[in-house]
LOPAMAR-180874 format. One line per 10 residues: number of its first residue (from 1); for each residue x negated, y, z of N, C-alpha, C. Coordinates in steps of 0.2 Angstrom, whole numbers, plus 5000, padded with zeros to 4 digits. Atoms other than C-alpha are relative to their C-alpha. Example, Ala and Ser with C-alpha at 12.3 -4.5 7.8 and 13.67 -1.06 7.14 Angstrom:
# LOPAMAR-180874
1> 4996/4994/5000/4938/4978/5039/4996/5006/5000 ~ 5004/4994/4999/4932/4995/5036/5004/5005/5003
This chain:
# LOPAMAR-180874
1> 4993/4994/5000/5002/5000/4999/4993/5007/5002 ~ 5000/4995/5000/4995/5017/4994/4999/5007/5005 ~ 4998/4996/4995/4994/5032/5004/5005/5001/4999 ~ 4994/4998/5002/5009/5040/4996/5006/4995/5002 ~ 4996/5003/4998/5019/5024/4998/5000/5000/5009 ~ 5002/4999/4994/5013/5023/5015/5005/5005/5004 ~ 4996/4994/4997/5021/5042/5020/5006/4999/4998 ~ 4995/5002/5005/5037/5039/5008/5003/4993/5007 ~ 4995/5005/4994/5040/5023/5023/5001/5004/5004 ~ 4999/4998/4996/5038/5033/5034/5005/5007/5003
11> 4994/4993/5000/5048/5046/5030/5008/4997/4998 ~ 4994/4999/5005/5062/5039/5021/5004/4991/5005 ~ 4999/5006/4997/5062/5019/5031/5007/5001/5003 ~ 4995/5001/4995/5079/5020/5040/5001/4993/5006 ~ 5002/5005/4995/5071/5005/5049/4996/5002/5006 ~ 5008/4997/4995/5057/5016/5058/5001/5006/5002 ~ 4996/4993/5001/5068/5034/5060/4994/5003/5005 ~ 5004/4994/4998/5055/5039/5072/4992/4998/5000 ~ 5006/5003/5003/5038/5032/5064/4995/5003/5004 ~ 5004/5000/4995/5026/5044/5074/4999/5002/5005
21> 5001/5000/4995/5031/5043/5089/5002/4994/5003 ~ 4998/5007/4994/5037/5027/5097/4999/4992/4996 ~ 5002/5004/5001/5027/5014/5088/4997/4999/5004 ~ 5006/5001/4998/5015/5012/5099/5000/4999/5009 ~ 5000/5003/4992/5016/5002/5119/4996/4999/5002 ~ 5007/5000/4996/5004/5001/5130/4996/4992/5000 ~ 5002/5008/4997/5005/4981/5131/4997/5000/4989 ~ 5001/5004/5007/5003/4983/5110/4994/4995/5000 ~ 5009/5002/4998/4988/4974/5105/4995/5002/4997 ~ 5005/4996/5000/4972/4978/5099/5001/5000/4989
31> 5000/5005/5010/4977/4970/5076/5005/5009/5001 ~ 4997/4995/5002/4989/4985/5079/5001/5008/4998 ~ 5004/4992/4999/4985/5001/5085/4996/5001/4995 ~ 5005/4998/5008/4970/4997/5072/5006/5003/4992 ~ 4996/5000/5006/4984/4995/5057/5003/5008/5000 ~ 4997/4992/5000/4994/5012/5066/4997/5004/4998 ~ 5007/4996/5001/4978/5022/5065/4998/4999/4995 ~ 5000/5000/5007/4974/5017/5049/5005/5005/4997 ~ 4994/4999/5005/4992/5021/5042/4998/5007/5002 ~ 4999/4989/4999/4991/5039/5052/4995/5004/4997
41> 5006/4997/5002/4973/5043/5044/5003/5001/4994 ~ 5000/5001/5007/4978/5039/5027/5005/5006/4998 ~ 4995/4994/5003/4992/5051/5026/4999/5008/5003 ~ 5002/4993/4999/4984/5065/5036/4996/5002/4995 ~ 5005/4998/5004/4972/5064/5024/5002/5003/4993 ~ 4998/5001/5005/4983/5065/5010/5002/5011/5003 ~ 4999/4991/4996/4986/5085/5018/5006/5001/4996 ~ 4992/4994/5001/5005/5088/5013/5001/5004/5003 ~ 4998/4993/4998/5008/5105/5016/5006/4997/5006 ~ 4994/4998/4996/5020/5106/5030/5001/4992/5004
51> 5000/5006/4998/5021/5085/5032/4993/5000/5007 ~ 5007/5003/4995/5001/5083/5040/5002/5004/5008 ~ 4997/4998/4992/5005/5095/5057/5006/4995/5001 ~ 4995/5004/4993/5020/5087/5062/4998/4991/4999 ~ 5000/5006/4994/5013/5070/5061/4995/5000/5006 ~ 5006/4998/4994/4996/5079/5070/5003/5004/5007 ~ 4997/4996/4991/5008/5088/5085/5001/4991/4999 ~ 5000/5008/4998/5016/5070/5087/4994/4995/5002 ~ 5006/5004/4996/4999/5060/5087/4996/5007/5005 ~ 5002/4993/4995/4992/5075/5099/5000/4998/5006
61> 4997/4999/4996/5005/5072/5109/5003/4990/5001 ~ 4998/5010/4997/5005/5052/5111/4995/4999/5005 ~ 5005/5002/4997/4998/5048/5125/5000/4994/5003 ~ 4999/5004/5000/5001/5032/5124/4991/4995/4995 ~ 5007/5002/5004/4988/5028/5109/4995/5003/5002 ~ 5010/4995/4999/4975/5042/5115/4996/4996/5006 ~ 5003/5007/4993/4974/5028/5131/4998/4994/4997 ~ 5005/5004/5004/4972/5016/5117/4994/5001/4996 ~ 5008/4999/5001/4957/5023/5110/4996/5000/5003 ~ 5001/4998/4997/4952/5026/5124/4997/4995/5003
71> 5002/5009/4999/4948/5006/5129/4997/4999/4994 ~ 5002/5004/5005/4945/5000/5112/4992/5005/4997 ~ 5007/4997/5003/4931/5014/5109/4996/4998/5006 ~ 5006/5004/4994/4924/5007/5127/5000/4994/5000 ~ 5002/5009/5004/4925/4990/5120/4996/5001/4994 ~ 5006/4998/5002/4913/4996/5108/4994/5003/4996 ~ 5009/4998/4998/4898/5003/5115/4997/5001/5007 ~ 5002/5006/4994/4898/4989/5127/4997/4995/5000 ~ 5003/5009/5004/4888/4975/5124/5004/4995/5005 ~ 4998/5007/4997/4898/4964/5134/5006/4998/4994
81> 4996/5001/5003/4911/4965/5121/4994/5004/4989 ~ 5003/4998/5007/4897/4967/5106/5004/4995/4995 ~ 4997/5006/5004/4906/4952/5097/5005/5006/4996 ~ 4995/4998/5007/4919/4964/5090/4997/5005/4994 ~ 5005/4996/5006/4904/4973/5080/4998/4993/4993 ~ 5006/5006/5003/4896/4955/5073/5007/4996/4995 ~ 4991/5004/4999/4917/4949/5071/5005/5004/4994 ~ 4993/4995/5002/4925/4964/5065/4998/5005/4996 ~ 5002/4995/5000/4913/4975/5059/5001/5007/4995 ~ 5000/4996/5005/4919/4983/5043/5009/5003/5005
91> 4994/4997/4996/4937/4986/5054/5000/5005/5006 ~ 5005/4994/4997/4926/4994/5067/5000/5008/4998 ~ 5000/4993/5002/4921/5006/5058/5004/5002/4994 ~ 4993/4998/5002/4936/5009/5050/5004/5004/5005 ~ 4998/4997/4993/4943/5013/5066/4997/5007/5003 ~ 5007/4994/4998/4929/5027/5070/5002/5004/4998 ~ 4996/4997/5005/4934/5034/5054/5005/5004/5003 ~ 4992/4999/5000/4951/5035/5056/5001/5003/5006 ~ 5001/4996/4995/4948/5042/5073/5000/5010/5001 ~ 5001/4992/5002/4938/5055/5068/5005/5005/4996
101> 4993/4996/5004/4950/5060/5055/5005/5003/5004 ~ 4995/4996/4998/4964/5064/5065/4999/5004/5005 ~ 5005/4995/4995/4953/5072/5078/5002/5008/4998 ~ 5002/4996/5000/4946/5083/5068/5005/5007/4994 ~ 4999/4996/4999/4958/5089/5057/5006/5003/5004 ~ 4998/4996/4993/4970/5091/5073/4997/5002/5002 ~ 5004/4995/4996/4958/5102/5081/4998/5006/4993 ~ 4999/4994/5002/4956/5113/5063/5007/5002/4998 ~ 4992/4998/5001/4974/5117/5060/5004/5004/5007 ~ 4997/4995/4995/4975/5124/5080/5003/4995/5003
111> 4994/5007/4996/4983/5107/5088/4998/4998/5004 ~ 5003/5007/4999/4974/5098/5097/4998/5006/5009 ~ 4995/4998/4994/4980/5104/5116/4994/4996/5005 ~ 5004/5001/4996/4971/5100/5132/4999/4990/5001 ~ 4999/5006/4999/4976/5083/5135/4997/4995/4991 ~ 5004/5003/5007/4967/5080/5115/4994/5003/5002 ~ 5008/4999/4999/4952/5088/5121/4997/4997/5007 ~ 5003/5004/4995/4950/5079/5137/4999/4995/4996 ~ 5002/5005/5005/4951/5063/5125/4993/5001/4995 ~ 5006/4998/5002/4937/5071/5117/4993/4999/5003
121> 5006/5000/4997/4927/5072/5131/5000/4993/5002 ~ 5002/5005/4998/4929/5055/5137/4997/4995/4992 ~ 5002/5004/5006/4926/5046/5121/4992/5004/4998 ~ 5006/4995/5000/4911/5061/5119/4994/4994/5007 ~ 5000/5005/4993/4907/5051/5137/4998/4995/5000 ~ 4999/5006/5000/4910/5036/5132/4992/4997/4997 ~ 5005/5001/5004/4898/5035/5118/4990/5003/5000 ~ 5008/4997/5002/4882/5046/5123/4997/4995/5010 ~ 5002/5003/4990/4884/5033/5143/4998/4991/4997 ~ 5003/5006/5004/4881/5018/5129/4996/4996/5004
131> 5004/5003/5000/4874/5004/5134/4996/4995/4994 ~ 5000/5004/5005/4871/4998/5117/4998/5003/4995 ~ 5001/4994/5006/4859/5006/5107/4998/4999/4994 ~ 4999/5004/5005/4861/4994/5093/5005/5003/4995 ~ 4994/5001/5000/4877/5001/5092/5001/5010/5000 ~ 5000/4992/5001/4874/5021/5093/4996/5003/4996 ~ 5002/4999/5006/4861/5021/5080/5004/4999/4994 ~ 4996/5003/5008/4872/5015/5067/5006/5007/4999 ~ 4999/4993/5001/4876/5029/5055/5009/5005/5002 ~ 4993/4997/4999/4895/5030/5058/5001/5002/5007
141> 5002/4996/4992/4891/5032/5080/4998/5007/4999 ~ 5003/4993/5002/4879/5046/5074/5007/5003/4995 ~ 4996/4993/5004/4894/5056/5063/5005/5001/5007 ~ 4994/5002/4995/4907/5048/5077/4998/5006/5005 ~ 5001/4996/4996/4896/5058/5090/4997/5009/4998 ~ 5002/4992/5004/4890/5074/5080/5010/5004/4999 ~ 4992/4996/5002/4912/5078/5075/5000/5000/5009 ~ 4996/4999/4994/4916/5074/5095/4994/5006/5004 ~ 5004/4992/4998/4900/5089/5099/5003/5005/4995 ~ 4998/4996/5004/4907/5098/5085/5007/5005/5006
151> 4994/4997/4998/4924/5100/5093/4998/5004/5006 ~ 4999/4996/4995/4920/5103/5109/4997/5005/5003 ~ 5003/4992/5003/4907/5119/5107/5006/5001/4998 ~ 4996/4995/5002/4919/5126/5097/5008/5001/5005 ~ 4992/4997/4993/4936/5124/5112/4998/5002/5002 ~ 5002/5000/4996/4925/5127/5122/4997/5011/5000 ~ 5003/4988/5004/4919/5148/5111/5009/5002/5001 ~ 4993/4995/5002/4939/5148/5108/5001/4998/5008 ~ 4994/4998/4993/4943/5147/5127/4996/5006/5003 ~ 5002/4995/4995/4932/5159/5132/5005/5008/5001
161> 4998/4994/5001/4939/5175/5135/4998/5005/4997 ~ 5001/4995/5008/4942/5189/5122/4998/5005/5002 ~ 4999/4995/4997/4938/5204/5126/5000/5008/4994 ~ 4997/4997/5006/4945/5220/5117/4993/5004/5000 ~ 5004/4994/5001/4936/5232/5107/4998/5005/5001 ~ 5000/4994/4999/4942/5246/5111/5003/5002/5008 ~ 5000/4997/4994/4942/5254/5130/5005/4999/5001 ~ 4994/4997/4996/4956/5254/5141/5001/5004/5005 ~ 4998/4993/4996/4964/5267/5152/4994/4999/5005 ~ 5004/5000/4994/4957/5262/5166/4992/5000/5001
171> 5006/5000/5002/4942/5260/5161/4998/5010/5000 ~ 5003/4993/4999/4941/5279/5154/5002/5006/5005 ~ 4999/4996/4994/4949/5285/5169/4995/5000/5005 ~ 5005/4999/4997/4933/5279/5180/4995/5006/5000 ~ 5004/4995/5002/4922/5291/5184/4995/5001/4995 ~ 5005/5002/5002/4908/5296/5172/4992/4999/5000 ~ 5008/5000/4996/4890/5291/5175/4996/5002/4993 ~ 5002/5000/5003/4880/5300/5165/4992/4996/5002 ~ 5007/5003/4998/4863/5292/5162/4999/4998/4989 ~ 5003/5002/5006/4851/5290/5146/5002/4990/4997
181> 5001/5006/5002/4854/5277/5135/4995/4997/4991 ~ 5005/5002/5003/4843/5267/5122/5005/4995/4996 ~ 4996/5005/5001/4853/5260/5108/4996/4995/4998 ~ 5001/5004/5005/4841/5251/5100/4994/4995/5005 ~ 5005/5004/4991/4833/5241/5119/4999/4995/4996 ~ 5004/5005/4998/4822/5227/5119/5010/4991/4998 ~ 4994/5005/5001/4842/5216/5120/5004/5000/4994 ~ 4997/4997/5005/4849/5223/5104/4996/4995/4992 ~ 5001/5002/5007/4834/5214/5093/4996/4993/5001 ~ 5004/5004/4996/4830/5198/5103/5009/4995/4997
191> 4994/5004/5001/4847/5184/5096/4996/4992/5000 ~ 4998/5006/5001/4850/5167/5100/5001/4998/4994 ~ 4996/5003/5005/4859/5164/5086/5004/5003/4998 ~ 4997/4993/5005/4871/5173/5072/5004/5002/5008 ~ 4992/4999/4997/4886/5170/5087/4996/5007/5004 ~ 4998/4993/4996/4875/5181/5099/4999/5006/4995 ~ 4998/4994/5005/4871/5192/5088/5005/5005/4998 ~ 4993/4995/5002/4888/5197/5082/5003/5002/5009 ~ 4996/4999/4993/4893/5197/5103/4996/5005/5001 ~ 5001/4996/4998/4881/5208/5107/4999/5007/4994
201> 5000/4997/5004/4882/5218/5090/5006/5005/5002 ~ 4994/4997/5000/4900/5220/5096/4999/5004/5006 ~ 5001/4996/4991/4896/5225/5115/4997/5007/4999 ~ 5002/4991/5000/4886/5240/5108/5005/5004/4993 ~ 4997/4996/5002/4897/5245/5097/5007/5002/5000 ~ 4994/4998/4995/4912/5246/5109/4997/5006/5004 ~ 5002/4994/4995/4900/5257/5118/5001/5005/4996 ~ 5000/4995/5003/4898/5269/5106/5006/5004/4999 ~ 4995/5000/5001/4917/5269/5104/4999/5005/5006 ~ 4997/4997/4994/4919/5270/5124/4998/5007/5001
211> 5006/4995/4998/4905/5281/5129/5000/5009/4999 ~ 4999/4992/5000/4909/5298/5120/5007/5001/5002 ~ 4994/4997/5001/4929/5297/5123/4999/4998/5010 ~ 4998/4998/4994/4925/5292/5141/4998/5005/5003 ~ 5005/4992/4998/4914/5307/5145/5006/5007/4999 ~ 4997/4995/5000/4926/5319/5134/5004/4999/5005 ~ 4995/5001/4996/4941/5313/5145/4999/5001/5009 ~ 4998/4998/4993/4934/5315/5162/4996/5007/5000 ~ 5002/4993/5003/4924/5333/5154/5006/5002/5002 ~ 4992/4997/4998/4944/5338/5154/5002/5003/5006
221> 4997/5002/4996/4948/5331/5168/4997/5008/5005 ~ 5002/4994/4994/4936/5343/5178/4999/5005/5000 ~ 5002/4992/5002/4936/5358/5168/4992/5000/4996 ~ 5007/4998/5000/4918/5357/5160/5000/5002/4992 ~ 4999/4998/5007/4916/5364/5143/5007/5001/4997 ~ 4993/4999/5003/4933/5369/5140/5001/5003/4992 ~ 5001/4997/5007/4927/5379/5124/4999/4994/4996 ~ 5001/5004/5006/4919/5366/5117/5005/4996/4999 ~ 4994/5008/4998/4932/5351/5123/5005/5002/4995 ~ 4996/4998/5002/4943/5362/5113/5000/5000/4995
231> 5000/5002/5006/4938/5358/5096/5001/4994/4999 ~ 4998/5005/5004/4940/5341/5096/5010/4998/5005 ~ 4991/5003/4997/4959/5340/5105/5008/5006/4996 ~ 4994/4998/5006/4975/5345/5096/5006/4999/5006 ~ 4992/5002/4994/4992/5348/5107/5005/5000/4994 ~ 4992/5000/5004/5010/5346/5102/4997/4997/4993 ~ 5002/5001/5007/5005/5335/5086/5005/4994/5001 ~ 4997/5002/5002/5017/5326/5080/5002/4993/4995 ~ 5000/5010/5002/5021/5305/5073/5007/5002/4994 ~ 4992/5000/5004/5032/5308/5056/4999/4994/4996
241> 4998/5006/5006/5038/5294/5044/5001/5003/4993 ~ 4998/5001/5008/5037/5294/5025/5008/5001/5001 ~ 4994/5002/5003/5054/5298/5019/5002/4997/4996 ~ 5001/5007/5005/5050/5286/5005/4999/4994/5003 ~ 5004/5007/4996/5044/5273/5018/5002/4995/4997 ~ 4999/5006/5002/5054/5259/5008/4996/5000/4994 ~ 5002/5002/5006/5045/5262/4993/4991/5001/5000 ~ 5005/4996/4996/5029/5268/5003/4993/4994/4998 ~ 5005/5002/5002/5012/5261/4999/4998/4996/5010 ~ 4999/4999/4993/5006/5251/5019/4996/5007/5002
251> 5005/4996/4997/4993/5266/5021/5007/5008/5001 ~ 4996/4995/5002/5009/5280/5017/5004/4998/5003 ~ 4992/5002/4993/5023/5274/5032/4998/5005/5006 ~ 5001/4996/4992/5015/5284/5049/4996/5005/4998 ~ 5006/4996/5002/5007/5300/5047/4999/5003/5005 ~ 4999/4995/4995/4999/5313/5060/4999/5005/4999 ~ 4999/4993/5000/5005/5329/5060/4994/5004/5005 ~ 5004/4996/4996/4991/5339/5066/5004/5006/5003 ~ 4996/4994/4999/5002/5355/5066/5003/4999/5005 ~ 4994/5002/4992/5016/5348/5077/5005/5006/4999
261> 4997/4994/5001/5025/5364/5082/5001/5005/4997 ~ 5001/4994/5004/5017/5376/5073/5002/4998/4992 ~ 4999/4999/5007/5022/5370/5055/5008/5003/5001 ~ 4994/4997/5005/5035/5379/5047/5008/4995/5000 ~ 4995/5005/4998/5052/5371/5049/5005/5002/4991 ~ 4996/5001/5008/5058/5376/5029/4998/4994/4997 ~ 4999/5007/5007/5050/5361/5020/4995/5001/4997 ~ 5001/4997/5003/5039/5370/5012/4992/4999/5001 ~ 5005/5003/4995/5020/5362/5011/4996/5005/4999 ~ 5005/4994/4995/5007/5373/5017/4992/4996/5000
271> 5005/5001/5000/4990/5372/5018/4995/5003/5007 ~ 5002/4998/4990/4979/5373/5036/4994/5004/4998 ~ 5003/4995/5001/4966/5386/5038/4995/4995/5000 ~ 5004/5004/5001/4949/5380/5032/4998/4998/5006 ~ 5004/5002/4994/4940/5379/5049/5004/4995/5002 ~ 4997/5006/4997/4953/5366/5053/5001/4994/4996 ~ 5001/5004/5003/4951/5357/5036/4993/4998/5000 ~ 5008/5002/5000/4932/5356/5039/5000/4996/5007 ~ 4999/5002/4995/4936/5349/5056/5004/4993/4999 ~ 4998/5005/5000/4948/5336/5052/4996/4993/4993
281> 5006/5005/5005/4936/5329/5036/4997/4998/5003 ~ 5006/5002/4997/4925/5323/5047/5005/4991/5001 ~ 4996/5005/4998/4940/5307/5050/4998/4996/4994 ~ 4999/5003/5003/4937/5293/5041/5005/4994/5000 ~ 4997/5005/5001/4943/5277/5034/4996/4997/5008 ~ 5003/5002/4994/4942/5269/5054/4999/5004/5007 ~ 5001/4998/4994/4942/5281/5064/5003/5001/5007 ~ 4996/5004/4995/4949/5279/5080/5002/5010/5004 ~ 4993/4993/4998/4964/5294/5085/5003/4997/5008 ~ 4999/5004/4994/4966/5293/5104/5007/5007/5002
291> 4995/4997/4996/4985/5301/5112/5001/4996/5004 ~ 4998/4998/4993/4990/5307/5126/5006/5004/5001 ~ 4995/4993/5000/5008/5316/5132/4996/5005/5005 ~ 5003/4993/4995/4997/5327/5144/4992/5001/5003 ~ 5006/4997/4998/4980/5332/5150/4997/4997/5006 ~ 5003/5004/4992/4979/5322/5166/4999/4991/4995 ~ 5001/5008/5005/4979/5304/5153/5004/4995/5003 ~ 4993/5004/4997/4994/5296/5162/4999/4996/4997 ~ 5000/5008/5006/4994/5283/5145/4995/5003/4996 ~ 5003/5002/5005/4982/5280/5131/5003/4997/4997
301> 4997/5003/5004/4988/5277/5115/4995/5000/4995 ~ 5005/4999/5006/4973/5272/5100/5004/4998/4994 ~ 5002/5001/5005/4973/5272/5084/4997/5002/4994 ~ 5006/5001/5004/4966/5268/5070/5001/5002/4992 ~ 4998/4996/5002/4965/5280/5056/4997/4992/4993 ~ 5003/5009/5007/4965/5266/5038/5003/5007/4995 ~ 5000/4996/5006/4966/5279/5025/5001/5008/5001 ~ 5002/4991/4998/4960/5297/5021/5001/5004/4993 ~ 5000/4998/5007/4967/5310/5007/4997/5007/4999 ~ 5001/4990/4998/4959/5327/5005/5007/5004/4998
311> 4994/4997/5001/4978/5332/4999/5003/4999/5006 ~ 5000/5003/4997/4983/5323/5011/4996/5007/5008 ~ 5004/4995/4994/4970/5335/5026/5000/5007/4999 ~ 4997/4995/4999/4974/5349/5019/5007/5003/5003 ~ 4994/4999/4997/4991/5349/5022/5002/5000/5006 ~ 4998/5003/4994/4989/5342/5040/5003/4996/5004 ~ 5001/5004/5000/4990/5327/5038/4995/4994/4999 ~ 5004/5003/4999/4982/5309/5043/5003/4993/5000 ~ 4999/5008/5003/4984/5291/5039/5001/4996/5006 ~ 5003/5006/4995/4986/5280/5053/5002/4990/4999
321> 4996/5007/4999/4988/5261/5057/5005/4999/5002 ~ 4994/5000/4995/5000/5262/5072/5004/5004/4997 ~ 4992/4998/4997/5017/5263/5075/5001/5002/5005 ~ 4999/4998/4994/5020/5275/5087/5006/5005/5000 ~ 4992/4996/4997/5034/5285/5095/5001/5005/4995 ~ 5000/4994/5004/5040/5297/5082/5003/5007/5005 ~ 4999/4994/4995/5050/5310/5096/4998/5002/5005 ~ 5007/4998/4992/5034/5314/5107/4996/5003/4997 ~ 5006/4994/5002/5024/5329/5106/4993/4997/5003 ~ 5006/5005/5001/5007/5320/5108/4996/5006/4999
331> 5005/4997/5000/4992/5327/5114/4993/4995/4995 ~ 5001/5004/5004/4979/5321/5100/4991/5002/5003 ~ 5009/4997/5001/4958/5319/5102/4998/4995/4994 ~ 5001/5004/5004/4950/5316/5089/4991/5000/5000 ~ 5008/5002/5000/4931/5306/5087/4999/4999/4993 ~ 5003/5000/5005/4918/5305/5074/4998/4994/5000 ~ 4999/5010/4998/4916/5287/5079/5003/4997/4993 ~ 4995/5004/5004/4921/5277/5064/4997/4994/5000 ~ 5003/5005/5001/4919/5259/5058/5006/4998/4995 ~ 4996/5001/5006/4924/5254/5041/5005/4990/5000
341> 4997/5007/5001/4936/5238/5042/4999/4995/4995 ~ 5004/5005/5004/4928/5222/5037/5007/4995/5000 ~ 4995/5004/5001/4939/5209/5030/4995/4990/4999
């Protein structure tokens, strides 16, 4: 029976309504477990959209089948049961390949749950603590432990807490500490691997965003350099929705109206003063705009510029990616740091 026949049997056979769930019991024979695992792996390899997910969701929640995996693989890597390799070598290699297929595919599409990760850990420990080096040295065993290791390492990385790229309100309201910083110190010139390189540079970029904004807010609240501070502060700005938003491109839906309450109500298009345009022209794609409802910064919303247009800037408008409340007058802080979005 080929893969498609197996799939059709599992889908349309009325005598087996729940083929992916209730087919294996704790007291089932080894032969039945091998056959069922083989069928699941063959269907899984077909990678049929939608159906593969259904199979793997049921597989990863099948605790009885996982227990059979633990017991059988424990036998395979124990000297006491070495006859399994002498009498059923081909079947055992096929079984290990099938287990790999199911676990790797489940992990790759993001369905490997805690029970699945625990299974991988148990299988990994079984292999690395095996008392049968003649088996662990086989290529199938080497590949098996390699894939288990890959899953465990990636699972640890994926479960690490994700650090927010932008600063939080709590961070920005803490007292600012003036200190000299060397942007390219030794920490940012030595890297363990590619992942370490990315993480360190992400942290450095985050500091580039956080530091000037943190300092600005602190000095605003303390009343330091008020005249200098005003250059980046815009009062009573508005968020406006494009009247033709149904026909508009993604970057043309929401705009920041820098003039806000100062804009004439007659609907006529106006040009902002040259001095204001020069300030707005520093805005780039990826610039960070910071909004608050008051100068005490009881709240803070960060928005990212996704598009700039000279005509819009001359008219006092900035395109943003964020959908902000429309009927509120905002205090806008403009930062000159920006990072171009990469896809």
